[in-house]
C-alpha positions as CSV (number, residue, x, y, z in Angstrom):
1,M,-32.3,-57.3,-22.4
2,D,-33.4,-61.1,-23.0
3,T,-36.9,-61.0,-21.8
4,R,-37.6,-64.3,-22.7
5,N,-34.7,-66.0,-20.8
6,L,-35.4,-63.6,-17.9
7,I,-38.7,-64.8,-17.2
8,A,-38.0,-68.5,-17.7
9,T,-35.0,-68.2,-15.3
10,A,-37.3,-66.4,-12.9
11,Q,-40.0,-69.3,-13.2
12,A,-37.1,-71.7,-12.9
13,M,-36.1,-70.3,-9.5
14,M,-39.7,-70.2,-8.2
15,A,-40.4,-74.0,-9.4
16,D,-43.3,-75.5,-7.2
17,G,-41.9,-77.2,-4.2
18,K,-38.5,-75.8,-4.2
19,G,-36.5,-72.8,-2.6
20,L,-33.1,-70.9,-2.9
21,L,-30.0,-71.8,-0.6
22,A,-28.6,-68.5,0.5
23,M,-24.6,-69.2,1.0
24,D,-23.6,-65.8,-0.2
25,E,-21.9,-64.9,3.4
26,S,-19.1,-62.5,2.7
27,T,-15.4,-63.6,4.1
28,G,-16.0,-61.5,7.2
29,T,-19.4,-63.0,7.8
30,C,-18.3,-66.6,7.1
31,N,-15.2,-66.3,9.2
32,K,-16.9,-64.8,12.3
33,R,-19.4,-68.2,12.1
34,F,-16.2,-70.3,11.6
35,A,-14.9,-68.7,14.7
36,G,-17.8,-69.4,16.8
37,A,-17.8,-73.2,15.4
38,G,-14.2,-73.6,16.4
39,I,-13.2,-73.7,12.5
40,S,-10.2,-72.2,11.2
41,Q,-10.6,-69.2,9.1
42,T,-8.6,-69.8,6.0
43,E,-9.7,-69.7,2.3
44,E,-9.3,-73.5,2.1
45,A,-11.5,-74.1,5.0
46,R,-14.3,-71.9,3.2
47,R,-13.8,-73.7,-0.1
48,G,-14.2,-77.0,1.8
49,Y,-17.2,-75.9,3.6
50,R,-18.8,-74.7,0.3
51,E,-18.1,-77.9,-1.6
52,L,-19.7,-79.6,1.0
53,L,-22.9,-77.4,0.5
54,V,-22.9,-77.7,-3.6
55,T,-22.2,-81.3,-3.7
56,T,-24.9,-82.4,-1.2
57,P,-26.6,-85.4,-3.2
58,G,-30.5,-84.8,-3.8
59,M,-30.3,-80.9,-3.3
60,G,-31.8,-80.4,-6.7
61,E,-35.1,-82.2,-5.4
62,C,-35.9,-79.1,-3.2
63,I,-33.4,-76.2,-4.1
64,S,-33.9,-74.4,-7.4
65,G,-31.3,-71.9,-6.8
66,A,-27.8,-71.0,-4.8
67,I,-26.8,-67.6,-4.1
68,L,-22.8,-67.1,-4.1
69,Y,-20.6,-64.8,-3.0
70,D,-17.7,-63.3,-5.0
71,E,-15.2,-65.9,-3.6
72,T,-17.6,-68.6,-4.1
73,I,-18.6,-68.1,-7.5
74,R,-14.9,-68.6,-8.6
75,Q,-13.8,-71.5,-6.5
76,K,-13.9,-75.3,-7.5
77,T,-13.9,-78.8,-6.2
78,R,-11.1,-80.8,-5.1
79,K,-11.1,-82.3,-8.5
80,G,-11.2,-78.9,-10.2
81,T,-14.9,-78.6,-11.0
82,P,-16.3,-75.1,-10.8
83,F,-18.9,-74.8,-8.2
84,V,-21.1,-73.4,-10.9
85,Q,-21.0,-76.4,-13.0
86,V,-21.7,-78.6,-10.1
87,L,-24.8,-76.5,-9.4
88,T,-26.1,-76.6,-12.9
89,A,-25.5,-80.2,-13.3
90,A,-27.9,-80.7,-10.1
91,G,-30.3,-78.5,-11.8
92,I,-29.8,-75.4,-9.5
93,V,-29.6,-72.2,-11.0
94,P,-26.3,-70.2,-9.9
95,G,-26.5,-66.9,-8.7
96,I,-24.3,-64.0,-7.1
97,K,-24.6,-61.7,-4.4
98,V,-23.5,-58.2,-5.9
99,D,-24.1,-55.3,-3.5
100,M,-21.1,-54.0,-1.5
101,G,-22.6,-54.0,2.1
102,A,-24.8,-51.6,4.2
103,K,-22.7,-48.5,5.1
104,A,-23.7,-45.3,7.6
105,L,-26.1,-42.8,5.6
106,A,-24.6,-39.5,5.8
107,G,-26.9,-37.3,7.9
108,H,-28.6,-40.3,9.7
109,P,-25.9,-41.9,11.8
110,A,-28.4,-44.7,12.9
111,E,-29.3,-45.8,9.7
112,R,-27.5,-47.5,6.7
113,V,-27.7,-47.4,3.0
114,T,-26.3,-50.4,0.8
115,E,-23.5,-49.5,-1.8
116,G,-22.1,-51.0,-4.9
117,L,-24.0,-49.4,-7.7
118,D,-20.5,-48.0,-9.0
119,G,-19.0,-50.3,-11.7
120,L,-21.9,-52.7,-11.4
121,R,-22.6,-53.0,-15.1
122,E,-19.3,-54.2,-15.8
123,R,-19.5,-56.6,-12.6
124,L,-22.7,-58.0,-13.9
125,K,-21.4,-58.9,-17.5
126,G,-18.4,-60.5,-15.9
127,Y,-20.8,-62.8,-13.6
128,F,-23.0,-63.7,-16.4
129,D,-20.1,-65.0,-18.3
130,M,-19.2,-66.9,-15.1
131,G,-22.3,-68.8,-15.4
132,A,-24.7,-66.6,-12.8
133,R,-28.2,-66.1,-14.0
134,F,-29.5,-64.0,-11.2
135,A,-28.2,-61.7,-8.7
136,K,-29.1,-60.5,-5.1
137,W,-28.9,-57.0,-3.6
138,R,-29.8,-56.4,0.6
139,A,-30.8,-53.3,1.8
140,V,-31.5,-53.2,5.7
141,L,-33.8,-51.0,7.7
142,A,-34.0,-50.8,11.6
143,I,-37.2,-50.1,13.5
144,G,-36.8,-47.8,16.4
145,E,-37.8,-44.4,17.8
146,G,-38.4,-42.3,14.6
147,L,-36.8,-45.1,12.4
148,P,-36.7,-46.0,9.8
149,T,-36.7,-42.1,8.3
150,P,-38.4,-41.5,5.2
151,A,-34.8,-40.7,3.7
152,C,-33.5,-44.1,4.7
153,I,-36.4,-45.8,2.9
154,E,-36.2,-43.8,-0.1
155,V,-32.6,-44.2,-0.9
156,N,-32.5,-47.7,0.0
157,A,-35.7,-48.1,-2.4
158,H,-33.8,-45.9,-5.3
159,A,-30.5,-48.2,-5.1
160,L,-32.6,-51.3,-4.9
161,A,-34.4,-50.3,-8.4
162,R,-31.4,-49.0,-10.1
163,Y,-29.6,-52.4,-9.3
164,A,-32.7,-54.3,-10.6
165,A,-32.5,-52.6,-13.8
166,L,-29.0,-53.0,-14.5
167,C,-29.5,-56.8,-13.6
168,Q,-32.2,-57.0,-16.4
169,E,-30.2,-55.1,-18.7
170,A,-27.5,-57.9,-18.0
171,T,-29.9,-60.8,-18.6
172,L,-29.7,-61.5,-14.6
173,V,-32.9,-61.9,-12.7
174,P,-32.7,-59.6,-9.7
175,I,-33.5,-60.5,-6.3
176,V,-35.0,-57.4,-4.7
177,E,-34.2,-57.5,-0.6
178,P,-35.7,-54.8,1.6
179,E,-35.1,-56.4,5.0
180,V,-36.9,-54.7,8.0
181,L,-34.7,-56.0,10.8
182,M,-35.9,-58.3,13.5
183,D,-33.9,-56.5,16.3
184,G,-35.7,-54.4,18.9
185,D,-38.7,-54.5,21.1
186,H,-41.2,-53.3,18.4
187,T,-44.6,-55.1,18.1
188,L,-45.9,-57.2,15.1
189,E,-48.0,-54.4,14.3
190,R,-45.2,-51.8,14.2
191,C,-43.4,-54.2,11.7
192,R,-46.2,-54.7,9.7
193,S,-46.6,-50.8,8.9
194,V,-43.1,-50.5,8.2
195,T,-42.7,-53.5,6.0
196,E,-45.8,-51.9,3.9
197,D,-44.4,-48.7,4.0
198,V,-40.8,-50.0,2.6
199,L,-42.3,-52.0,-0.1
200,H,-44.5,-49.5,-1.1
201,R,-41.7,-47.3,-1.9
202,V,-39.5,-50.0,-3.5
203,F,-42.3,-50.5,-5.9
204,D,-42.6,-47.1,-7.0
205,Q,-38.9,-47.2,-7.5
206,L,-38.9,-50.0,-9.4
207,R,-41.8,-48.7,-11.8
208,L,-39.9,-45.5,-12.3
209,Q,-36.7,-47.4,-13.3
210,G,-38.7,-49.4,-15.8
211,V,-38.0,-52.9,-14.0
212,M,-40.1,-55.8,-15.4
213,L,-41.8,-57.2,-12.4
214,E,-42.5,-60.8,-14.1
215,A,-38.7,-61.1,-14.4
216,M,-37.8,-60.1,-10.5
217,I,-38.1,-62.0,-7.4
218,L,-38.8,-60.2,-4.1
219,K,-36.9,-61.3,-0.9
220,P,-38.7,-59.7,2.0
221,N,-38.7,-60.2,5.8
222,M,-42.0,-61.9,7.4
223,V,-43.9,-59.7,9.8
224,L,-42.7,-60.5,13.0
225,P,-42.4,-58.6,16.4
226,G,-38.8,-57.7,17.4
227,L,-36.6,-60.2,19.1
228,T,-37.2,-58.5,22.7
229,C,-40.7,-57.4,22.4
230,A,-42.7,-58.9,25.3
231,T,-45.6,-60.5,22.9
232,Q,-44.6,-63.2,20.7
233,E,-47.3,-64.1,18.4
234,S,-48.1,-67.7,17.3
235,V,-46.8,-68.9,14.1
236,D,-50.7,-68.5,12.6
237,V,-50.7,-65.0,13.6
238,V,-47.4,-64.3,11.9
239,A,-48.3,-66.0,8.8
240,A,-51.6,-64.3,8.5
241,A,-49.8,-60.7,9.2
242,T,-47.3,-61.4,6.4
243,V,-49.5,-62.7,3.6
244,K,-52.1,-60.0,4.3
245,S,-49.6,-57.2,4.2
246,L,-48.0,-58.7,1.0
247,L,-51.3,-58.8,-0.6
248,R,-51.7,-55.0,0.1
249,V,-48.4,-53.7,-1.6
250,V,-46.9,-56.2,-3.7
251,P,-48.2,-56.4,-7.4
252,A,-49.6,-59.5,-8.8
253,A,-47.0,-59.4,-11.7
254,V,-44.1,-60.2,-9.6
255,A,-42.4,-63.7,-10.5
256,G,-42.4,-64.7,-7.0
257,I,-41.6,-64.0,-3.2
258,A,-38.9,-65.5,-1.4
259,F,-38.8,-65.0,2.3
260,L,-35.4,-64.5,4.2
261,S,-35.0,-66.0,7.5
262,G,-33.8,-63.1,9.4
263,G,-32.2,-64.7,12.3
264,Q,-35.0,-67.1,12.9
265,S,-34.3,-70.5,13.9
266,G,-34.6,-73.2,11.1
267,E,-37.6,-74.9,13.0
268,L,-39.6,-71.7,13.3
269,A,-39.0,-70.4,10.0
270,S,-40.3,-73.6,8.6
271,A,-43.1,-73.6,10.8
272,R,-44.1,-70.1,9.6
273,L,-43.8,-71.0,6.0
274,N,-45.8,-73.9,6.5
275,A,-48.7,-71.9,8.0
276,M,-48.6,-69.3,5.3
277,H,-49.3,-72.3,2.8
278,G,-51.6,-74.0,5.0
279,R,-53.9,-71.0,5.3
280,F,-53.3,-68.9,2.2
281,G,-51.8,-71.6,-0.4
282,L,-55.5,-73.0,-0.9
283,P,-58.7,-71.8,-1.8
284,P,-60.7,-69.7,-1.2
285,V,-57.8,-67.4,-0.3
286,Q,-55.3,-67.7,-3.1
287,A,-51.9,-65.6,-3.5
288,P,-51.1,-64.5,-7.0
289,W,-47.5,-65.3,-6.5
290,P,-45.5,-68.5,-5.4
291,L,-44.2,-68.3,-1.8
292,T,-40.9,-69.9,-1.1
293,F,-37.9,-69.6,1.1
294,S,-34.5,-68.1,0.7
295,F,-32.8,-69.1,3.8
296,G,-29.1,-68.8,5.0
297,R,-28.4,-69.7,8.5
298,A,-32.0,-71.4,8.7
299,L,-30.7,-73.9,6.3
300,Q,-26.9,-74.0,6.8
301,Q,-26.6,-73.9,10.7
302,P,-27.1,-77.6,11.7
303,A,-24.7,-78.5,8.8
304,L,-21.9,-76.2,9.7
305,E,-22.0,-77.3,13.5
306,I,-22.0,-80.9,12.7
307,W,-18.9,-80.5,10.1
308,A,-17.1,-78.5,12.3
309,G,-14.3,-78.3,10.0
310,D,-13.7,-82.0,9.9
311,E,-14.2,-84.0,6.8
312,V,-15.1,-86.9,8.8
313,N,-18.4,-85.3,9.6
314,R,-18.8,-84.4,5.9
315,V,-21.6,-86.9,5.1
316,A,-23.7,-86.2,8.3
317,A,-23.5,-82.6,7.8
318,Q,-24.8,-82.9,4.1
319,Q,-27.7,-85.1,5.4
320,A,-28.4,-82.3,8.2
321,L,-28.7,-79.7,5.4
322,L,-30.7,-82.0,3.0
323,H,-33.3,-82.6,6.0
324,R,-33.7,-78.8,6.5
325,A,-34.0,-78.3,2.7
326,R,-36.9,-81.1,2.7
327,C,-38.4,-79.6,5.7
328,N,-38.9,-76.5,4.0
329,A,-39.9,-77.9,0.9
330,A,-42.6,-79.7,2.8
331,A,-43.8,-76.5,4.2
332,L,-44.4,-75.2,0.6
333,H,-47.5,-77.6,0.4
334,G,-48.3,-77.0,3.7
335,N,-47.1,-80.5,5.1
336,Y,-44.5,-79.5,7.5
337,H,-45.0,-80.5,11.2
338,A,-42.7,-80.9,14.1
339,G,-42.6,-84.5,14.0
340,M,-40.4,-84.2,10.8
341,E,-37.6,-83.0,13.3
342,T,-37.0,-86.2,14.9
343,A,-38.0,-88.5,12.2
């Protein structure tokens, strides 16, 4: 484990005013989104769309890292330049999703556990040799009657910690992503309680596995009411609940926190992120770790809809992607406002 390089990479990923672009959709997920936009579901179409993303001019101004998928990290531009080289040249750290997806948890049919630990050590070495400098593993936990169970929380926390330890052994910064899902009619308070329980167990397991907190990034959900909850709290209430929960359970040594969007619209995710910085990013309440974004659809969706598989729309799609990235970069300093959406 190269401690110095791990910490330097984590700090680069959490650079002031920048966030992470999650473009690690699996082939199945990418094809599903393409189908919804009327785009052909072919490897060349996926490659072309990903080239559009990684070659967007100016992205390095507000994006510090890009999470890739196994197919993506092996792809090249039309001119034959590997995507990893394009990103690195733009000052963007390449990363890789390494989990194999969430599967049914035996004995708990309503819950899932993320798999992919078998052979992970060898895969991590291969990805490092391809140019990746960080990795990501996602666990998903649903809220419902009696859910999540302690068994589901424990098994996912353990897998996250084992993955993180293997990453650091391979000199890859681990992004630890325990996502409490938005689906359901649960209240914000119920989400807060579950999120804190999950994070407590995750950090207990990280400690047991010897993971160096200064060289890892946490990718949590925001504390939100369920999508079908009758009461949808304001942006400020969500921001306050989220940061207060993290202050209770996340050690100060963690290199940084990069929120997932989890199905939020791009505008709402930006507004909530902005409220966290407007309220908590300045004295007298100062978070001990930087707070940034690691968004997928909340960054990409406008670009995907504009591109629609037609290269004629390439520049307009890239402008839409850059616009969303700049909105979120502004939110990191509490400078985002609704007027930016129509500027």
